[in-house]
C-alpha positions, 0 to 999 in steps of 0.5 A: 227934298227928293229930286224926282229923278231930275238932274238939271244941267245947272245947279239950282239951290233948293228953295221953298215951293213958289220960291225963286232960286238965287241968280248965283245958283242959276248961273253956276255951271255944273262941275261936269260941264266945266270938265267936258268943256275943258276936255273939248278945248284940250282936244282942239288945242291938241293937248294930249295931257288935257284930254287924258285928264278928262278920261276915265282909265276904262273909258269906252268910246263908241264911233258909229258908222261903217268906215275906218274909224267905226268901232268901240275903243276901250281904255285911254290908249285906245282912245288916244290912238283913235284921236291920233288917227283923226289928227293924222288922217286930216293933216290937223284940219279936223275941228269941232265947233260946239253949238251947245253943251249940257251936263248933269251928275251922270251925263252930258250932251254936246251938239257940234259941227265937224269940219276937216279935209282928207284927201279929196274929201271935205267936211264943212259944218257937219252936225253931230251929237255927242252923248257921254257918261260922267263919273267923278268928273271923268268921261266913262263912255261916249257915243258920237252920232252924225246927222248925215252918217253917210257924209262921215262914212265917205270921209273916213273910208 
């Protein structure tokens, strides 16, 4: 049965019209959701190997804004270099709190709050949305959008 282009974040077993999916089907997380959660957990634990395992070799990472980190990072090594700048620039205080995360066969979205300190600047619970493409369980492209880009730009200037 065609899916009409809809890709739910949770796997739902096909059922007859008017039927009800099983409890197990409703509760089963999509494999890309599991992979993304593991990647975020690895990032939070500063687990380089775990983060590298989530990224496609040719990943492209887009950082919005007008600050020292803004730009496009191409390939695992470039992205890991970005992460090193984040960790070093905040003396390890940078953290993400995930509010919600959705994923399907091709895409994922994470709603996060960002905190950290850098010199005289502090961020506490600044909201951002992360959007990413997934292929074969790997992130192939990533975008970060801040609710208040000016705060992020000031923080990373």
